[in-house]
N, C-alpha and C positions, 0 to 999 in steps of 0.2 A: 503492500499500500505507499509506504513511504519512497520508493525508488521511482527515480523518474522514466519515463518511457525513452524509446528509441524516438530517431528523428523521423522514422518514416512513420511511425505512431502520429506523432503529433500532427505530419503533414496530412495523414490521412483524413479525405473527406469524410467519409463513413463514419471513421471512427468518432472523427470532433460532432457528426450531426449525432449517433448515436450518446454521446456522452451529454450534449446539449441537451437531447429530447428527455432522457432519462431524468436529469439533473433537474430539469425544466416541470417534468409531471412532479417531482418530490415538491420542485417549490410550490406548487399548486396544492400539494396535499397539506405541507404546512398550512398554507391560507386556509383550508377546511379547520385544521387542526387549532388555529389562533381563534377562529370563531365560533367553536364548539361550545366553550364554556358559557359565553353568551346566549348562545341557543337553549342550551341545557338549563340556563338560570335560572326561569319559573319554575321548571320541572324541579329542580334541586331545593330551592327555596323551599317551596310545597313539601316536599318530601323530607327534608331536615330542620324545618321549622326557621329558615334565617330570616332575620331581618335586612333592609337593605345594605345598611353598615357592614354586615357580616358578609353579603353577598358580595359586595364590591370590594372587602377585603381578599375575598377569593381571586378576583381578577385583577387586584394590585398584585399581588404574589406573582400569580402566572406572567405579568408582564413585568415583574422586577427579575423573575428567573429569566425572561426572554432577554433583559437589558445584560441582566449576569451575563448570560450566555454570550451574549456579544463581545462583550471587555477579554472573556474568556479564550476566545475563538485564536490560534494563532496563526503564523506566517504558513504554516502547513496547512495547507487549504482542505486537502481530501481529509487527511487525519479529524481534523476540527470537524468536517461536514460526518463523518463516520462515529465521531463520539457523541454527536448533536443525536442523528438518528438509533443509535443504540440506549441513549436516554429516554427517547423518545419510545420508543419498544417496551423497556422496562415497566414507564410510568402509565403507559396503555394499559399495559396488563395488570398492574398494581391498580388502577382505577376501577378493574372490575368487582375489586375484594375488597375496598374501603369503606370505610365508614367516615360520617361529617368532621368527625376531629383529624382523622389524619389527613383528608381530602387536601386540607390547607397547605400540607407539607409535599402532598403527592404532586398537585398543582404547582408548586414552586418550581419542581425538577422539571415536570412538565414543559413549562415555559423554558427553562434551562435548555433544554434539548430541542425547543424551537430555538431560541435565540441562538445557539451555536450552529446548527444546519441552515438557516436564514443567511444569517451573517456571513457565514464561511461560503458559503454559493454564490452570493453577492460578489464578492470580493473576487471568488475564482472568476467569474465572469467578467469583473470588472480587470482582471488581470490578465484576461483572455484578448478582449478589446476595448484596449485604452483608445484605440483612434476614434471610436464613435459610442463612447460608453453612454451617453445622455440616453438616445436612442435604444439602446442594448438592453440596461437597468428598465426602460420603460416596459419593455418587452418581456423582460423577467416578471417585473411586478406587476405585469398583466395577466400571466402566468398566476400567479400569487391569486390575482384579484379571481380569475377564473375559479380558482378552486374556494375563494372564500366566500364567492356568490353562489356556488352551487353547493356548498357545503349545509346552511341552514335548510333547503329542498330533499338533499340526501338523509339528512339527521329526522327531518320531522316524521318520518313513521315511524323510526324510534321510541319516540316523545308517546306514541299509542299503546307500546307494551308496557308491559308490567314491570320489564327489568331493562335496563340500561347495557347489562353485559354483553348481547350479542352488538353494539358500538363499538364497546370497548378491544373486543376480540377480532372485531375486523381490523380496526386502527391499526391493534398489533401485530397483527398480519401483512398489512401493506407495508408500515415502517420496516418490519424486518425485510420483506424482499429489497426495498429501496437499501438497507443496509448489507444486503448480500452483495447486491451491484456494487455498490462503493469498495467493498475490501475485495472483491474479483475483479473489478475493471478501472476503475478510475485510478489514474495517476496523475500527480504534481508535476508541472512543466518545471525544469530546470532554467537559470537564468539565461542560459545560452541558447533555447530552445525556443524560445517565445518570442516572435518576430515583431510582436505587437505589446511591448513593454510601454507600460503607461507613465513613466517615471518622465519622461521628457515634457509631458501634458500639464505637469502640475505647477500651478500658478504661487505665487509666493504667497506665506499665510498672513494675510494683513488682517490684525485683530479687527478692525473695523469692520472689517465686512466675515469673518468667519465667525464672531460671536453672535451676530444677528442673525445669521444662518442656522448654527446650532439652535439658537433658540425656536426661530421660527420650525426648525425639523423637531425640536420636542412638541411643538403645539400643535405641527398639522399630524404627528402620529396620535397625539393626546388626542385632540379630537375626532381622528380616526378609530381609535380604540375604543374611546367612551361611547361612540355610538353605536359600534356594531356590538359592545359588549352590554349594553341596555335597553337597543330599540325592540328586544322580542319582549322583555317585562315591559315595557312603554307600551309596546301597541297592546299586548296581553290585559292589559288594566284598563286599555280604553274599548277593547272588544275581549269579552269573556267569552266568547265561543268556543275558544279552542287553544290549544299551544301551538298546532300546526299552521293556524293561521296568523297567529303572531310572529312565527317565523318569517313569514313573505315579508315583513319589514323589514329584518335584517337582510334577507336576500336581495330584494330590490336594491337596498341602499348597496349591496356590492353590484349588483349590477348594472347602478350608474359609476359605481368606480371602476367597475372592469372597463366598460364603454369608452369611459375618459381617457384611459390608460392607455387601451388600444390603437385610439385615435392619435397620442400626441408619442406612439412607438413608434409612427411613420412620417413623411417626412413634413406633415402638418407642424411637426416641432421646429424646426429648421427656418418655416416659411413663416410662421408667425415670429419666433423669438422667445431665448426661455426667459427673459425678463418680462415681458409682456404677459405670459403665461401664469407668468409668476405672481403677477400684481393682479389680473385679472381674477384669479381664481382663489387668490385671499380673500377679496371682498366676498367673491360669490359664497364661499363658505361661511364666512358671517351671516350674510343675507339669511340664505337656506338654514344655520341651523336656528335662527330667528324663527322662522316659518315653523318650524319643526315644533318650538317652545308652543308656539300658536294653534297649532293644530290640534282639537278635540274630536275627529273622527278617524274612523279606521283609514280611511279613503285619504284623506287630507295627510296623517302621516306617513303612510308610502309615499304620496307624491312628494311631499318635503323631504323624506329620507332616497328619494330616488335624485331628487336634484340636488341633495348634500354630498352624496356621493359621486357625482360628476362635477361637484367643484371642488372636493376633497382630492379626488382620484390623483391628478399629475402632480401633486403638490411632494410628495415624499421621495417618489426618484428623482425628482428636477433637483429638489434641496440636494441628494444625496449627490447628483452629478456633480454639484460645484463644491459640495464638500470634498468628495475624493480626487479632485483635481487641486485643492489645498494641503491635502493630510490623507495619504494611501494606509490609514490604521483603522484596527477594527473600534478603536473608543469613539470613534463619531456614531456608529451603530448605539452604544452603550449607553452615551448622553442622550441622543435623540430618543432612545428608549424609555428615557425615564417618563416621560410624557405618557407613553403610554399604560405604565403602571399608576402615576400621579393622578392623573384626571379621571380613568374611570371609578378610582377610590374616593374622589371629592364628590364625584356624582352620587355615589351611593350615602355618603357619609351625609350631604344636603339634603338628601332624601329622607335620611330617616330624622336626622334633627327637624326640617319644614314637614315632616308629614305628606310630602307630594315628589313623585319623583319628577313631574314638570320643573320646580325648582331646582331639584338635582342636576336638569342638563342647563342650568345657570353654568357649570363648570366648562362644558366644551364650547358653551355659547363667549364665555370669558375669554378662554383660549383662541376663538375664532378673531375675536376682536382685537387682541394683540398680536394675531397675524395679518389683519388688514392695516392696523397702525405703523409696523414694523417693514411692510414689503414695500411702502413707497421710498422708504428712506434707504431700505436694503438694495433697492433696483436702481435708486442712482448712486449710492458708493461701489456697486459692480460694475457700472457703466463706465464711471469714472479709472476705476482699478484695471478692469480689462480695456479700456482705450490705451492706457499707459502702456499695457503692453501685449498688444496688437491683437487681442485674441476676442472672441464673438461670445456673446451672451446669447 
């Protein structure tokens, strides 16, 4: 697993295609795994008698683990991906036998596996395609969003059964297949074998640009995670017809997100320009979260959720492309991932304190407003810095 391939393997289009395909499928599965807790939350809250603050703690621990997993990813990308999937295999199996108390620890380590697998896969693709990093990361995150959009619909039938064990066993099997592929087939590229090394594309890490980009990334991930984690519960409380119908709100959010990431994985991103997309979508995210808070029917929640997905979708991979140009380190995933832990927890804490999840959604609304405020200033700073270094934004 740790030895580099022969040059013929690296140059082989079929081998590269197979690797990209399987890793892309795995990335999509991590998307489904990431949103799974949010879809299951109404069921788990009822089964385990969890208040919103305790449910928010579950989300916090999973995303905290994901953030820590990003930090633990090493320069050996393949080894880190393998460790991530090994953790996912173990924790998915453990979920089938755990109760409400151990579940907090299990979801923490489940998130750790997700973080290692997702971060190392992203860095692996960033290394391979340094010349076209923004579009490649948009495509990779489109695969993730596809899994996240399909996940609620695929999980919904399991919500009607008496036990969630079949779901956990299915996830265990799928993660195990991916782990076996990585152990047998994947190899790291040695520095001399990668013709697309990204080092020459790194811009100087100007703090006046880097710090706002990190804050924007934290907020974009936080808003995304908070909405995906709580939408099923929010819709369920608006429509008591069933958990399966409530899961549709999460699914349409991810469908909107998936559609926007697909659109900007094409030449559209280059045509419109990264800075324009950043500004417009930050404003759109703030407006759409406001619409979601104002929504009071099942259909209005679904429409607002779809619009929110469309606006939030391109932001994280776009910000990630800016950050990786300035520092090719896994810490950017970890710091940005803190938002995915903090915002869902704040949503649950506010909901429990104020007695309504509608008030809880003020947490992602505040994050979206901060993005809207920062986006204009960051856009101007990026323009000045990139003009000075002859790069395009």
